[in-house]
N, C-alpha and C positions, 0 to 999 in steps of 0.2 A: 504494500500500500504506500502511496506517495502522499504526503501531506505538505501543503504549502500555504503560507499566508502572505498576502501582498497588500500594501497600503498605498493609496495615492491621494495626494492633496488635491482637492477640488472645491470649488465654491459651493456654498449652500444652494445657490440658485441652480447651478449645473446639476447637482445631485437631485434636487427636488423636482426638476423638470423632466427627468428621465423615468421611464417605466422600469419596473424591476428587471425585465429581460434585457434592457439596454445598459444597465449599470456595470455588468462585467467588462464591457469594453473600456471602462475607465481604469481598470486595474490590469495593466499589462504584465506578462511574465518576463523573465530575464531577457529573452531574445526579441521582444517586441518593443516598439516605440523608443529607440535608444535616446532620442532627444529629450524625452520626458525623464529618463533615468539620469542623463547627464545634468539636467537642471535641478536634480535633487527633489523632484516632486513625487517620487515613488521609492519605496523600499520593500524588501521582501525577505522572507526566511523560508527555507525548505528543510524538510526532514525533522528538525527538533523544535518546531514552533510550540508544541504543547508543553515542552520542557520550560520554555521561557516563562509562560504564564505561571506554571507551578512553582518555579524558582521565586517569582515575585510574590506569590501568595505565601510561600514559606518564609521569605526574608522580611516581609512587611505584614505581619499578622494584624488583622483588623482593618486593613486598608482595602475595602471592597473595590475601590477604583482601579486597583491593580488588574482586576479582571477585565477592565475596559480594553486593555492592550490587545488581547487576542479574541476574547469572547463577548465583549460588551458592545453597547450601542444598539441601534435599532436594526433588527434583521429585516431586510426586504426580501419578500418571498415571491415566487412565481410558480406557475404550474409546469410540470414536466410530464411528458407522455412516454411511457416505456415502450420498447419494441412490441410488447404484447398488447398495447393499447390502454394500459392502466394509467390513469391520470393521478399524479401525486403532487402535493405542494412541497417545494424545496426552498431552502435559503439560497438566494442568489448572491447577496453581498450584505455586509453589515456596515452601517454608516454611523459616524460619530458627529455630534453637534460641535460647534466651536467651544462650548463650555466643557464638553466631555474631552475634547482634544487637550484643553488646558489642564483638566484634572489628570489625564494620562501623563502629560509632560511633567507635572509636579510630582506625581507618584514615582515615575521613572527616575526623575532627577534626584529624588531623595532616597531611592532604594539602595541599600547596601549590598547589592547582589554579588559584587566581586569578592568582598570579604566573606560573605555568607557561603559562596561556592567554595572558596579556598578552605574554609573551616569545617565544611560538612561533606566530605567525599563519601562517607558511608551512607548518609541520607540520600545523596544523589544516586549512588549505586542502587539503593532500594527503590527510589522513584523511577529510575529508568527501567528497572525490572517490572515494577508495577504497571508502567505504561506499555510494557511488552515490546520494547525495542529489541531488535536482534543484535545490535551493537552494544557492548557493555560500556559503562561510564569510564572515561579515562581522561588524562590531563589535556590531551589535544582537544577533546570535545569540550572540556571546561573553558579553554581559551576561545573556542569558536562561539560558545554561548555568551561569554562576556563580550566578545567583539560584536555579536548581533545585538545584544542589549544596549551597548554603547551607541551603535548606529540607530537603533530604534528610539533611544532617548533623544538623540540629536534631531532625528526626523520629526518627532512629535513636538520638540521644543521649537523648532523652526516654524512648524505649522501653527503652534499656539502664538508665537510672536507675530505671525502674519494674520492674526485674527481667526485662527481655526481653519484656514484654507490650506 
């Protein structure tokens, strides 16, 4: 299974004017819309994105806004038809308001994730096993998670400074 989370900065007007089925076009993957990536309007994490949210919940107990980073915001849903003709509702994309973007930026900016990750390798080993990853927790993975959280923090801080866009 491949899991990935991508975030793109977009105006409230742009997001609110699109139908749920049109929203995924706003969130390009690594090889799409290179100009948007170069401008810093998009960031993304593949493979260990669920670990990022769990690390934030672990190192910032009681800060519900940590959940905004990966799982929070308003889920925009659309209908999907399976090859068998069964119609199902599915989440297309999750959107954050400017206020939620600011909350995420503040939570990430104050999160002691690097110190927590360094101090809790046993907990991370257990967490990775609990999430059923095939790759065990190791120091290189720790560095990648820290790198991604630093990038995610900078991304949300820039968006918050730009008024949530």
